[in-house]
Backbone as ProteinMPNN parsed JSONL, in Angstrom:
{"seq_chain_A": "MKTWALFSPVLENQPALLQARLRAREKIPFAAGADRTDKLLDMKLRQNQVWHLGGEFLRIVALDRLEVQYKTMKNLATGEGKHVTATKKEFCRLIKGAKLLAPEEEAGFRAL", "coords_chain_A": {"N_chain_A": [[-18.37, -36.607, 15.564], [-15.174, -35.288, 15.776], [-13.343, -32.902, 13.982], [-10.184, -31.905, 12.606], [-10.148, -29.308, 11.531], [-12.075, -27.884, 12.951], [-10.899, -27.403, 15.401], [-8.628, -26.01, 14.941], [-6.058, -23.761, 15.742], [-5.35, -21.722, 14.033], [-7.629, -21.165, 12.491], [-9.369, -20.405, 14.531], [-8.223, -18.033, 15.451], [-8.367, -16.407, 13.293], [-10.363, -14.301, 12.761], [-9.519, -12.341, 14.652], [-6.908, -11.828, 13.781], [-7.465, -10.819, 11.254], [-8.899, -8.505, 11.933], [-6.849, -7.078, 13.21], [-5.115, -6.646, 11.062], [-6.729, -5.033, 9.44], [-7.032, -2.805, 11.093], [-4.387, -1.919, 11.11], [-4.063, -1.255, 8.415], [-5.654, 1.007, 8.174], [-4.127, 3.074, 9.101], [-2.24, 3.579, 7.202], [-1.172, 5.841, 4.751], [-2.74, 6.664, 1.572], [-1.279, 7.253, -0.93], [1.795, 8.83, -1.882], [1.496, 12.261, -2.155], [-1.192, 12.146, -2.641], [-4.58, 13.303, -2.484], [-6.368, 12.403, -0.533], [-5.625, 11.146, 2.489], [-6.77, 10.039, 4.635], [-8.084, 7.623, 4.455], [-7.495, 4.293, 3.355], [-7.62, 3.602, 0.082], [-9.031, 1.292, -2.181], [-7.452, 0.404, -5.086], [-7.977, -0.1, -8.483], [-6.431, -1.624, -11.19], [-6.543, -0.654, -14.531], [-6.922, -0.915, -18.086], [-5.372, 1.513, -20.177], [-4.987, 3.389, -18.163], [-3.23, 6.203, -16.912], [-0.279, 6.915, -15.279], [1.604, 9.181, -13.337], [4.894, 9.505, -12.65], [7.438, 10.93, -11.14], [9.308, 12.46, -13.595], [8.139, 11.053, -15.582], [5.742, 9.2, -17.527], [3.432, 6.546, -17.212], [1.619, 4.281, -19.058], [-0.926, 1.916, -18.966], [-1.019, -0.73, -21.083], [-1.8, -3.391, -21.684], [-3.516, -5.787, -19.728], [-3.204, -8.584, -17.822], [-3.893, -11.605, -15.948], [-1.692, -12.081, -14.215], [0.186, -10.341, -15.174], [1.409, -7.223, -16.398], [1.439, -5.074, -19.104], [3.041, -2.227, -20.039], [3.639, 1.195, -21.087], [6.327, 3.391, -21.099], [6.729, 6.864, -21.032], [8.171, 10.033, -21.787], [6.904, 12.278, -22.669], [3.555, 12.937, -23.024], [2.21, 13.985, -25.205], [3.626, 13.389, -27.569], [3.761, 10.629, -27.46], [5.802, 8.872, -27.737], [7.764, 6.186, -26.659], [8.802, 3.425, -24.563], [7.934, 0.005, -24.574], [7.15, -2.117, -21.895], [7.168, -5.127, -19.99], [5.869, -6.455, -17.035], [5.418, -8.139, -13.871], [2.327, -8.092, -12.022], [2.8, -7.536, -9.359], [5.375, -6.359, -9.371], [4.772, -4.091, -10.918], [2.897, -2.76, -9.309], [4.505, -2.128, -7.131], [6.191, -0.376, -8.417], [4.525, 1.812, -9.064], [3.917, 2.812, -6.617], [4.513, 5.33, -5.402], [3.431, 6.956, -7.281], [1.155, 9.11, -9.16], [-2.17, 8.746, -10.099], [-3.509, 9.831, -13.075], [-6.303, 11.794, -13.817], [-8.678, 11.881, -16.549], [-8.984, 14.6, -17.336], [-6.68, 15.829, -16.32], [-4.789, 14.409, -17.727], [-5.29, 15.307, -20.334], [-4.443, 17.917, -20.023], [-1.662, 17.585, -19.722], [-1.073, 16.622, -22.237], [-1.43, 18.849, -23.802], [0.743, 20.434, -23.288]], "CA_chain_A": [[-16.973, -36.795, 15.201], [-14.449, -34.031, 15.779], [-12.371, -32.794, 12.891], [-9.046, -31.031, 12.887], [-10.451, -27.938, 11.132], [-12.87, -27.209, 13.976], [-10.073, -27.074, 16.553], [-7.38, -25.41, 14.482], [-5.838, -22.428, 16.31], [-5.279, -20.75, 12.942], [-8.995, -20.776, 12.154], [-9.973, -19.717, 15.669], [-7.648, -16.694, 15.578], [-8.444, -15.68, 12.028], [-11.043, -13.008, 12.849], [-8.686, -11.394, 15.39], [-5.813, -11.441, 12.896], [-8.033, -9.984, 10.205], [-9.186, -7.201, 12.528], [-5.577, -6.392, 13.445], [-4.621, -6.187, 9.76], [-7.558, -3.919, 8.991], [-6.675, -1.637, 11.904], [-3.078, -1.451, 10.656], [-4.22, -0.656, 7.088], [-6.293, 2.313, 8.289], [-3.118, 4.07, 9.437], [-1.339, 3.758, 6.068], [-1.696, 6.801, 3.771], [-3.024, 6.061, 0.266], [-0.113, 7.375, -1.803], [2.484, 10.108, -1.726], [0.911, 13.299, -2.987], [-2.623, 11.95, -2.85], [-5.415, 14.266, -1.772], [-7.008, 11.781, 0.622], [-4.764, 10.242, 3.243], [-7.498, 9.565, 5.801], [-8.529, 6.249, 4.227], [-6.792, 3.51, 2.349], [-8.567, 3.319, -0.993], [-8.693, 0.158, -3.034], [-7.199, 0.891, -6.431], [-8.096, -1.117, -9.526], [-5.664, -1.364, -12.398], [-7.365, -0.758, -15.735], [-6.24, -0.591, -19.332], [-5.305, 2.934, -20.555], [-4.718, 4.3, -17.054], [-1.948, 6.903, -17.021], [0.308, 7.222, -13.982], [2.697, 10.147, -13.411], [5.915, 9.131, -11.677], [8.588, 11.797, -11.379], [9.171, 13.119, -14.891], [7.799, 10.003, -16.536], [4.35, 8.761, -17.555], [3.259, 5.117, -17.462], [0.268, 3.965, -19.53], [-1.181, 0.475, -18.999], [-1.398, -1.12, -22.442], [-2.534, -4.659, -21.597], [-3.6, -6.262, -18.359], [-3.535, -9.999, -17.692], [-4.103, -12.011, -14.558], [-0.461, -11.934, -13.442], [1.158, -9.566, -15.939], [1.009, -5.899, -16.875], [2.255, -4.496, -20.167], [2.863, -0.786, -19.972], [4.515, 1.997, -21.927], [6.9, 4.537, -20.399], [6.865, 8.01, -21.938], [8.588, 11.306, -21.197], [5.955, 13.292, -23.118], [2.293, 12.309, -23.437], [1.759, 14.528, -26.487], [4.264, 12.667, -28.676], [3.437, 9.208, -27.342], [6.999, 8.055, -27.956], [8.206, 5.547, -25.433], [9.269, 2.048, -24.601], [7.003, -0.971, -24.008], [7.761, -2.93, -20.847], [6.296, -6.138, -19.395], [6.222, -6.726, -15.639], [4.364, -8.809, -13.113], [1.472, -7.119, -11.331], [3.454, -7.174, -8.103], [6.429, -5.4, -9.705], [4.157, -2.853, -11.382], [2.305, -2.076, -8.15], [5.612, -1.539, -6.373], [6.701, 0.739, -9.216], [3.617, 2.967, -9.019], [3.557, 3.083, -5.227], [4.562, 6.766, -5.141], [2.957, 7.664, -8.477], [-0.187, 9.7, -9.104], [-3.059, 8.364, -11.19], [-4.035, 11.032, -13.718], [-7.683, 11.81, -14.297], [-8.681, 12.241, -17.975], [-8.795, 16.044, -17.505], [-5.261, 16.1, -16.078], [-4.069, 13.808, -18.849], [-5.444, 16.235, -21.461], [-3.588, 19.062, -19.726], [-0.275, 17.223, -20.009], [-0.946, 16.464, -23.69], [-1.409, 20.179, -24.416], [2.049, 21.075, -23.048]], "C_chain_A": [[-16.296, -35.433, 15.108], [-13.444, -34.029, 14.631], [-11.287, -31.813, 13.279], [-9.389, -29.579, 12.606], [-11.241, -27.186, 12.202], [-12.03, -26.742, 15.155], [-8.737, -26.452, 16.158], [-7.197, -24.027, 15.101], [-5.76, -21.35, 15.23], [-6.675, -20.253, 12.593], [-9.674, -20.027, 13.295], [-9.491, -18.275, 15.767], [-7.81, -15.855, 14.324], [-9.203, -14.364, 12.134], [-10.211, -11.959, 13.585], [-7.525, -10.915, 14.525], [-6.306, -10.513, 11.804], [-8.341, -8.59, 10.737], [-7.906, -6.41, 12.765], [-5.009, -5.857, 12.138], [-5.413, -4.989, 9.265], [-7.26, -2.657, 9.787], [-5.341, -1.063, 11.452], [-3.192, -0.757, 9.303], [-4.831, 0.734, 7.162], [-5.279, 3.417, 8.54], [-2.188, 4.381, 8.274], [-1.929, 4.789, 5.115], [-1.814, 6.148, 2.404], [-1.812, 6.095, -0.643], [0.522, 8.733, -1.558], [1.867, 11.123, -2.674], [-0.571, 13.134, -3.229], [-3.408, 12.954, -2.015], [-5.995, 13.676, -0.497], [-6.049, 10.819, 1.288], [-5.486, 9.68, 4.456], [-7.942, 8.117, 5.664], [-7.613, 5.577, 3.22], [-7.811, 3.124, 1.294], [-8.101, 2.112, -1.782], [-8.58, 0.662, -4.46], [-7.275, -0.281, -7.4], [-7.228, -0.698, -10.698], [-6.579, -1.584, -13.591], [-6.531, -0.366, -16.95], [-6.408, 0.898, -19.63], [-5.199, 3.885, -19.374], [-3.354, 4.931, -17.271], [-1.508, 7.293, -15.617], [1.469, 8.18, -14.202], [3.669, 9.843, -12.283], [7.164, 9.939, -11.966], [8.379, 12.569, -12.66], [8.731, 12.165, -15.979], [6.314, 9.649, -16.42], [4.32, 7.275, -17.876], [1.815, 4.892, -17.884], [0.13, 2.449, -19.587], [-1.734, 0.126, -20.374], [-2.25, -2.385, -22.42], [-2.438, -5.175, -20.171], [-4.036, -7.717, -18.367], [-3.678, -10.33, -16.216], [-2.861, -11.757, -13.707], [0.538, -10.969, -14.071], [0.559, -8.232, -16.378], [1.98, -5.49, -17.973], [1.975, -3.005, -20.163], [3.89, -0.086, -20.844], [5.017, 3.162, -21.093], [7.136, 5.644, -21.409], [7.35, 9.218, -21.152], [7.566, 12.387, -21.509], [4.689, 12.589, -23.605], [1.854, 12.761, -24.823], [2.354, 13.753, -27.66], [3.919, 11.182, -28.645], [4.62, 8.296, -27.584], [7.451, 7.473, -26.629], [8.572, 4.102, -25.654], [8.221, 1.146, -23.95], [7.752, -1.88, -23.04], [6.717, -3.922, -20.341], [6.795, -6.423, -17.983], [5.098, -7.526, -14.996], [3.527, -7.734, -12.424], [2.131, -6.637, -10.047], [4.545, -6.138, -8.351], [5.839, -4.056, -10.111], [3.558, -2.071, -10.211], [3.38, -1.459, -7.265], [6.174, -0.321, -7.095], [5.83, 1.978, -9.059], [3.233, 3.36, -7.597], [3.554, 4.583, -4.913], [4.032, 7.595, -6.29], [1.552, 8.209, -8.266], [-0.968, 9.252, -10.329], [-3.674, 9.629, -11.766], [-5.48, 10.822, -14.139], [-7.649, 12.202, -15.769], [-8.466, 13.74, -18.221], [-7.327, 16.424, -17.323], [-4.416, 15.574, -17.232], [-4.129, 14.727, -20.067], [-4.576, 17.467, -21.255], [-2.127, 18.781, -20.024], [-0.055, 17.051, -21.512], [-0.814, 17.816, -24.379], [-0.055, 20.86, -24.254], [3.035, 20.803, -24.143]], "O_chain_A": [[-16.794, -34.531, 14.435], [-12.787, -35.033, 14.357], [-11.466, -30.99, 14.177], [-8.973, -28.695, 13.355], [-11.087, -25.972, 12.342], [-12.402, -25.79, 15.84], [-7.819, -26.384, 16.974], [-8.096, -23.193, 14.997], [-6.073, -20.189, 15.492], [-6.881, -19.052, 12.419], [-10.466, -19.115, 13.055], [-10.264, -17.388, 16.128], [-7.416, -14.688, 14.313], [-8.708, -13.361, 11.62], [-10.198, -10.796, 13.179], [-7.194, -9.73, 14.533], [-5.643, -9.532, 11.467], [-8.071, -7.597, 10.06], [-7.879, -5.199, 12.545], [-4.482, -4.745, 12.098], [-4.841, -4.038, 8.732], [-7.236, -1.561, 9.227], [-5.177, 0.156, 11.413], [-2.494, 0.227, 9.058], [-4.557, 1.567, 6.299], [-5.541, 4.578, 8.227], [-1.422, 5.342, 8.34], [-3.079, 4.641, 4.701], [-1.092, 5.199, 2.097], [-1.357, 5.041, -1.087], [-0.131, 9.665, -1.088], [1.735, 10.861, -3.869], [-1.158, 13.925, -3.967], [-2.946, 13.397, -0.964], [-6.104, 14.37, 0.514], [-5.698, 9.789, 0.714], [-4.897, 8.928, 5.232], [-8.156, 7.448, 6.674], [-7.035, 6.226, 2.347], [-8.762, 2.397, 1.582], [-6.905, 1.938, -2.018], [-9.509, 1.279, -4.982], [-6.693, -1.337, -7.15], [-7.283, 0.447, -11.145], [-7.303, -2.578, -13.656], [-5.574, 0.403, -16.854], [-7.463, 1.474, -19.364], [-5.313, 5.096, -19.566], [-2.43, 4.277, -17.756], [-2.257, 7.918, -14.866], [2.238, 8.014, -15.149], [3.314, 9.915, -11.107], [7.874, 9.663, -12.934], [7.375, 13.266, -12.804], [8.926, 12.433, -17.165], [5.712, 9.783, -15.355], [5.088, 6.798, -18.711], [0.889, 5.264, -17.163], [0.965, 1.769, -20.184], [-2.785, 0.624, -20.777], [-3.299, -2.443, -23.062], [-1.418, -5.02, -19.5], [-5.115, -8.044, -18.862], [-3.596, -9.457, -15.353], [-2.977, -11.264, -12.585], [1.637, -10.799, -13.542], [-0.629, -8.13, -16.684], [3.196, -5.552, -17.793], [0.828, -2.573, -20.269], [4.874, -0.683, -21.28], [4.226, 3.85, -20.448], [7.669, 5.413, -22.494], [6.985, 9.402, -19.991], [7.373, 13.31, -20.717], [4.748, 11.744, -24.498], [1.197, 12.007, -25.541], [1.659, 13.487, -28.64], [3.799, 10.55, -29.695], [4.465, 7.076, -27.633], [7.514, 8.166, -25.615], [8.642, 3.621, -26.785], [7.68, 1.482, -22.896], [8.85, -2.351, -23.335], [5.531, -3.603, -20.27], [7.991, -6.61, -17.762], [3.979, -7.582, -15.507], [3.975, -6.599, -12.264], [2.029, -5.463, -9.693], [4.634, -5.147, -7.626], [6.336, -3.006, -9.705], [3.703, -0.851, -10.14], [3.181, -0.378, -6.711], [6.583, 0.651, -6.459], [6.352, 3.086, -8.934], [2.317, 4.159, -7.401], [2.658, 5.053, -4.212], [4.168, 8.818, -6.28], [0.853, 7.828, -7.327], [-0.49, 9.364, -11.458], [-4.289, 10.411, -11.041], [-5.83, 9.806, -14.739], [-6.67, 12.806, -16.207], [-7.834, 14.115, -19.208], [-6.792, 17.239, -18.075], [-3.452, 16.212, -17.657], [-3.125, 14.905, -20.757], [-4.029, 18.006, -22.218], [-1.423, 19.655, -20.53], [1.042, 17.311, -22.006], [-0.163, 17.924, -25.419], [0.263, 21.777, -25.011], [4.17, 21.274, -24.081]]}, "name": "protein", "num_of_chains": 1, "seq": "MKTWALFSPVLENQPALLQARLRAREKIPFAAGADRTDKLLDMKLRQNQVWHLGGEFLRIVALDRLEVQYKTMKNLATGEGKHVTATKKEFCRLIKGAKLLAPEEEAGFRAL"}
């Protein structure tokens, strides 16, 4: 007995489409100002990550399945800032040009 799923053009072309997407992703640089632009790196959002965007710092406070709660700060040393809630999609678009700070870099900004 033949089923629709076996003869679906979408399923037959899926590997080719997937390969085309992967080839296209290889050409995209990771982020503006990133050290490695030769590969697209998969980035995981984690609690307490600090992102530097322009003259502002964003710290992830809470992470849910579809929502990110973060704090925007002008100065990491004081910790004064505003709490904001956004969807993961909005947050990822926001940090697209931002730089993820390593703990050593974060300590350097706190000392200023």
